[in-house]
C-alpha positions in Angstrom: 26.4 26.8 13.0 29.7 25.2 15.2 32.1 23.3 13.3 31.1 19.5 13.4 31.9 17.8 16.5 31.2 14.5 16.1 32.2 11.9 13.2 29.5 9.6 12.1 30.7 6.6 10.0 28.2 4.5 8.2 29.6 1.0 7.0 28.2 -0.7 4.4 26.5 2.8 3.3 25.4 0.7 0.0 22.5 -0.4 1.5 21.4 3.0 0.0 17.5 2.9 1.8 18.6 1.8 5.2 21.4 4.6 5.0 18.9 6.9 3.7 16.3 6.1 6.6 18.9 6.5 9.5 20.8 9.5 7.8 17.4 11.4 7.6 16.7 10.7 11.5 20.0 11.9 12.6 20.6 14.8 10.6 17.0 15.5 11.7 18.1 17.1 14.8 19.4 20.1 15.2 22.3 19.0 17.4 23.6 16.6 15.1 23.1 18.4 11.4 26.6 19.5 11.4 28.1 16.0 11.5 30.8 15.0 9.7 29.1 11.8 7.6 31.5 9.2 6.2 30.2 6.6 4.1 32.4 3.6 3.6 31.4 0.6 1.7 33.4 -1.8 -0.8 30.8 -1.2 -3.2 31.8 1.8 -5.6 28.5 2.1 -7.3 26.5 1.4 -4.4 28.4 3.7 -2.7 28.1 6.7 -5.5 24.4 6.3 -4.9 24.4 6.3 -1.4 26.2 9.5 -0.9 24.2 11.2 -3.8 21.1 10.3 -1.6 23.2 11.8 1.4 24.0 15.3 -0.3 19.9 15.6 -0.9 19.2 14.4 2.2 21.2 17.1 4.0 19.6 20.0 1.2 16.4 18.6 2.2 17.4 19.3 5.7 19.2 22.6 5.0 21.9 20.6 7.6 25.7 21.8 7.3 26.9 18.0 7.4 29.9 17.5 5.9 29.9 14.3 3.6 32.5 11.9 2.5 32.1 8.7 1.0 35.1 6.7 0.5 36.1 2.5 0.1 39.3 3.0 2.1 38.4 1.4 5.9 41.1 3.1 7.8 39.9 6.5 6.1 36.3 5.5 7.5 37.6 4.6 11.0 40.0 7.3 11.6 38.6 9.3 14.3 35.0 8.0 14.0 33.0 9.1 17.3 29.9 6.5 16.0 30.3 3.7 13.4 27.0 2.2 12.3 27.4 -1.4 10.8 25.1 -2.3 8.2 27.3 -5.0 6.2 26.1 -8.4 5.0 29.2 -10.7 4.6 29.1 -13.1 1.6 25.9 -10.8 0.1 22.5 -12.5 -1.5 25.1 -14.7 -3.9 26.6 -16.7 -2.9 26.2 -17.3 0.5 22.9 -16.8 1.1 21.7 -19.2 -1.8 24.3 -21.4 -0.4 22.8 -21.4 3.0 19.4 -21.9 1.7 19.4 -24.8 -1.4 22.2 -26.9 0.3 20.0 -27.7 3.4 17.4 -28.2 1.2 18.9 -31.2 -0.4 18.8 -32.6 2.8 15.0 -32.0 3.5 15.7 -28.8 5.4 13.8 -25.9 4.8 14.2 -22.3 6.1 12.2 -19.1 6.4 14.7 -16.1 6.7 17.9 -18.1 7.7 19.6 -15.2 8.7 19.6 -15.2 13.1 19.6 -19.4 13.8 19.3 -22.4 12.2 22.1 -23.8 10.1 21.6 -20.5 8.2 22.3 -18.4 10.8 25.1 -20.4 11.7 27.1 -20.0 8.5 26.2 -16.5 8.1 27.8 -15.8 12.0 30.8 -18.0 10.7 31.5 -15.6 8.0 30.3 -12.4 9.4 31.3 -12.2 12.7 34.9 -13.0 12.1 35.0 -9.8 9.8 32.9 -7.7 12.3 35.7 -9.1 14.8 38.6 -7.5 12.0 36.6 -4.4 11.9 36.6 -3.8 15.5 40.5 -4.5 15.7 41.1 -1.7 13.6 38.7 0.6 15.4 40.6 0.2 18.6 43.8 1.5 17.1 42.3 4.0 14.8 39.0 5.5 17.1 39.4 3.5 20.7 36.2 5.4 22.0 33.8 5.0 19.4 30.6 4.0 20.5 29.4 0.5 17.5 26.0 0.5 16.9 25.4 -2.9 15.2 22.8 -3.7 12.6 24.0 -6.8 11.4 22.8 -10.0 12.1 22.6 -12.9 13.5 22.9 -10.2 16.2 22.9 -12.0 19.2 26.0 -14.1 17.8 27.6 -11.4 16.4 27.3 -9.2 19.6 28.4 -12.1 21.8 31.3 -12.5 19.4 32.5 -9.0 19.6 32.3 -9.3 23.7 34.9 -11.9 23.6 37.0 -11.0 20.9 37.5 -7.4 21.1 37.3 -3.8 23.7 35.2 -1.9 21.7 31.8 -0.5 23.3 29.2 -2.2 20.7 24.9 -2.1 21.4 22.8 -4.9 18.6 19.7 -2.3 17.6 16.9 -4.0 16.1 13.8 -3.4 15.3 11.1 -5.8 16.5 10.2 -4.4 19.6 8.7 -1.5 18.2 7.4 -3.0 15.4 5.6 -5.9 16.8 4.0 -2.9 19.6 2.7 -1.6 16.3 1.2 -4.7 15.0 -0.1 -5.4 18.6 -1.2 -1.8 18.7 -3.2 -2.1 15.2 -4.6 -5.6 16.3 -6.1 -4.2 19.3 -7.5 -0.7 18.1 -5.2 1.2 20.4 -2.8 3.9 19.3 0.7 2.7 19.9 1.8 5.9 21.7 -0.8 5.0 24.8 0.7 1.3 25.3 3.8 0.9 28.0 5.8 -2.6 27.4 8.7 -4.1 29.4 10.6 -6.3 27.1 13.3 -9.1 27.8 15.1 -12.1 26.5 17.2 -12.5 23.5 17.0 -10.8 19.7 14.2 -12.3 18.5 13.4 -14.5 20.7 12.1 -11.6 23.7 8.6 -11.3 24.9 6.9 -8.8 26.2 6.9 -9.3 29.7 4.4 -5.9 30.4 1.8 -4.9 28.0 -0.6 -2.0 29.8 -2.3 0.9 28.8 -2.9 3.2 31.8 -2.0 0.4 33.6 -4.3 -1.9 32.7 -2.7 -5.3 31.6 -3.5 -5.5 27.8 -2.9 -9.3 27.1 -6.6 -10.1 28.1 -7.3 -8.0 24.9 -5.0 -10.1 22.6 -6.7 -13.2 23.7 -9.6 -12.2 22.6 -8.2 -11.5 19.1 -7.5 -15.5 19.3 -10.9 -15.8 20.6 -12.8 -13.8 18.0 -10.8 -15.5 15.0 -9.1 -12.2 14.1 -5.4 -13.6 14.3 -4.3 -12.0 11.2 -2.6 -14.5 8.4 1.1 -13.6 8.6 0.8 -14.0 12.8 -0.4 -17.3 13.4 2.6 -19.1 14.9 3.7 -16.1 17.6 -0.6 -15.9 18.5 -0.2 -19.7 18.7 3.1 -19.5 20.6 1.6 -17.0 22.8 -1.7 -19.1 23.8 0.6 -21.8 25.2 3.4 -19.9 27.0 1.3 -16.7 28.3 3.6 -14.5 27.0 3.6 -12.4 22.9 7.3 -13.0 21.4 9.2 -10.2 19.7 10.0 -11.1 16.1 7.5 -12.4 13.2 6.1 -15.5 12.6 8.1 -16.1 9.3 11.5 -15.8 11.8 10.6 -17.3 14.9 9.1 -20.5 12.7 12.4 -21.6 12.2 13.8 -21.2 16.1 11.6 -23.9 17.7 11.2 -27.6 16.4 7.3 -27.4 16.0 6.1 -25.4 13.0 8.6 -26.5 10.3 8.5 -30.7 9.6 9.2 -31.8 5.9 6.4 -35.3 6.7 3.7 -32.7 8.2 3.0 -30.4 4.9 -0.2 -29.9 6.6 1.5 -27.5 9.1 3.2 -24.8 7.1 -0.5 -24.0 5.5 -2.4 -24.5 8.6 0.4 -21.6 10.0 0.8 -19.9 7.2 4.8 -20.4 7.1 6.4 -18.4 3.8 9.3 -21.1 3.4 12.1 -19.5 1.6 10.8 -16.1 2.1 14.3 -14.3 2.1 14.9 -15.1 -1.2 11.9 -14.1 -2.5 12.5 -10.9 -0.4 16.3 -10.6 -2.0 15.2 -11.4 -5.6 12.6 -8.9 -5.3 15.1 -6.4 -3.7 17.7 -7.4 -6.6 15.1 -6.6 -9.3 14.1 -3.1 -7.8 17.8 -2.1 -7.0 18.5 -1.0 -11.0 15.1 1.1 -11.0 15.7 2.4 -7.4 19.2 4.0 -8.6 18.3 5.4 -11.6 15.3 7.0 -9.6 17.3 8.2 -7.1 20.4 9.2 -9.2 18.1 11.0 -12.1 15.6 12.9 -9.2 17.1 16.5 -7.9 15.5 19.0 -5.0 14.2 17.7 -1.7 13.9 14.3 -1.1 10.7 12.9 1.4 12.1 12.1 5.0 9.9 10.6 7.4 11.6 9.6 11.5 11.9 5.6 11.3 11.5 3.4 14.1 15.4 3.2 14.6 17.0 3.5 17.6 20.5 4.7 16.2 20.0 8.4 15.8 18.1 8.8 19.0 21.3 7.1 20.9 23.5 9.4 19.1 21.6 12.5 20.3 20.8 11.2 23.8 24.7 10.6 24.1 25.6 13.9 22.6 22.8 15.8 24.3 21.9 14.0 27.6 18.1 14.2 26.9 17.5 10.7 28.6 15.6 7.9 26.2 14.7 4.5 26.8 15.6 1.9 23.9 15.9 -1.7 23.5 19.4 -3.0 22.9 21.5 -6.8 22.4 24.5 -6.4 25.2 26.5 -8.9 27.6 24.2 -10.4 30.2 26.2 -8.8 33.0 23.4 -9.4 35.9 20.8 -8.4 34.1 18.6 -11.7 33.6 19.2 -13.9 36.3 18.1 -16.9 34.5 20.3 -16.9 31.5 24.1 -17.5 30.7 26.1 -14.5 32.3 28.2 -14.4 29.1 25.1 -14.5 26.5 24.1 -11.7 24.4 20.7 -10.2 25.7 18.4 -7.9 24.7 16.9 -5.5 27.3 15.6 -1.6 28.0 18.5 0.5 27.8 19.2 3.7 29.4 20.5 6.8 27.0 21.9 9.8 28.4 25.7 11.7 29.1 26.8 9.0 31.3 26.5 6.4 28.7 24.5 3.0 27.7 23.4 1.6 30.4 21.2 -1.4 30.5 18.9 -1.9 32.7 18.5 -5.2 35.2 15.3 -7.4 34.5 16.0 -10.1 36.9 14.5 -13.6 36.5 12.2 -14.4 33.1 9.3 -16.6 33.8 10.8 -20.3 33.7 9.1 -21.5 30.5 10.5 -18.2 28.5 14.0 -18.9 30.1 13.9 -22.6 29.0 12.8 -21.9 25.7 15.7 -19.3 25.2 18.6 -21.3 26.6 17.4 -24.0 23.6 18.5 -20.8 21.1 21.3 -19.5 23.6 23.2 -23.2 23.2 23.6 -22.9 19.7 24.9 -19.4 20.2 27.2 -20.2 22.2 28.9 -23.2 20.3 29.0 -20.8 17.0 30.8 -18.3 19.1 33.2 -20.5 20.3 33.7 -22.0 17.0 34.6 -18.1 15.8 36.7 -17.4 18.7 38.6 -20.6 19.0 38.5 -21.9 15.1 37.6 -25.2 16.5 35.5 -26.6 13.5 34.0 -29.6 16.1 31.7 -26.6 17.6 29.9 -26.4 14.3 28.4 -29.9 14.3 27.8 -29.6 17.8 25.7 -26.0 17.2 23.8 -27.7 14.1 23.0 -30.9 16.4 21.6 -28.9 19.4 20.0 -26.3 17.1 16.3 -27.1 17.4 14.6 -27.3 14.1 17.7 -28.6 12.1 17.5 -31.5 15.0 13.6 -31.9 14.8 14.1 -32.8 11.0 17.5 -34.5 10.4 19.6 -37.7 11.9 23.0 -37.0 13.4 25.1 -38.7 10.3 23.0 -36.2 7.8 23.4 -32.9 10.0 27.4 -33.4 9.9 27.4 -34.2 6.3 25.3 -31.1 6.0 27.9 -29.2 7.9 30.5 -30.3 5.8 29.0 -29.8 2.3 28.1 -26.0 3.6 31.8 -25.3 5.0 32.8 -26.6 1.5 30.5 -24.6 -0.8 31.4 -21.4 1.5 35.1 -21.9 0.9 37.2 -18.7 1.3 34.4 -17.3 2.8 34.6 -19.0 6.0 38.3 -18.8 7.8 39.9 -22.0 7.7 
């Protein structure tokens, strides 16, 4: 076996389960099995667990990978060919709790709070500067690195990076393949038989084409509604589909907080009608924390082979195609460089990308249907102002972003919005740069 040709750095490798899935994907490719894997995290305990899991994955796959774990950023970035980013700045406590509890005092409720809305804005303000700092280090230590970003809020983070750094970044999310699987299940069709085309922005992209053997499947999706077969967890997306004519890529619990129509404190019947899980992300976090110690003990005490199953994440496929030239199409979040005509040219869009030896090549989509572009623009407005606040340091743009957020603006008066922003900035303290 040849010596390692590439160094793949996992940033935030203490996200053990996610790192496990991606690492299993990568080392399952024979051409990538000899990679130098560097696991980087600031949490020593979680890093030890991830290192143990990584070595067992390599053992299970008989992969001659060189595995290293470090808490030193310079060591992690030095000479990296690929950097896979999965950090969460501020963690569940204190920052995510703050993002939910303070808005709740103002009567503003959220479900996930990691992409748009007041939670997404605050998450970007504390996350994008850290990512920019990392990419500045990459410019010095590994200027040719391919930066695969999984960190939310995806669009705002990638947009800020495109303005502030020279590092090649593509944002990756699993919402496109996951939704395709969900729709295939609803229709009773193997997902492998479905061809689709998606475009928009992360979490608010739409299936412009959803076909089987060249036949449009949208009539069958409409039949799901007519026959009363809409899954309880997907009522919001099917409702939006019935009104806009295209199916959106992100889940109902996410999408409900990107628009002004579903979560209203004075219309509680909507929460029940559309089965909207308020405070869903904190519940998930509490559950994951409760399971973490049990998971850590099990992973560290078990020996021998691990069960490894390929995930739908794009990261390993991108690395494999760049290394081998095997062409693939993935969905990536990139700068709108003549890709979607009726969205701003500098925003971050989610489009199909061809990946081969020539690199990551985003595909031109053209114009979106007018109603889709109009809806997406309401989210882009918030993203643009938040990115402006990150890049320029001007606090006033945080207020502007919150004012123009569809859900926040539908629930709160302007004075309340400004008070809420002040309260959140004060509560976050040094997590947000002054």
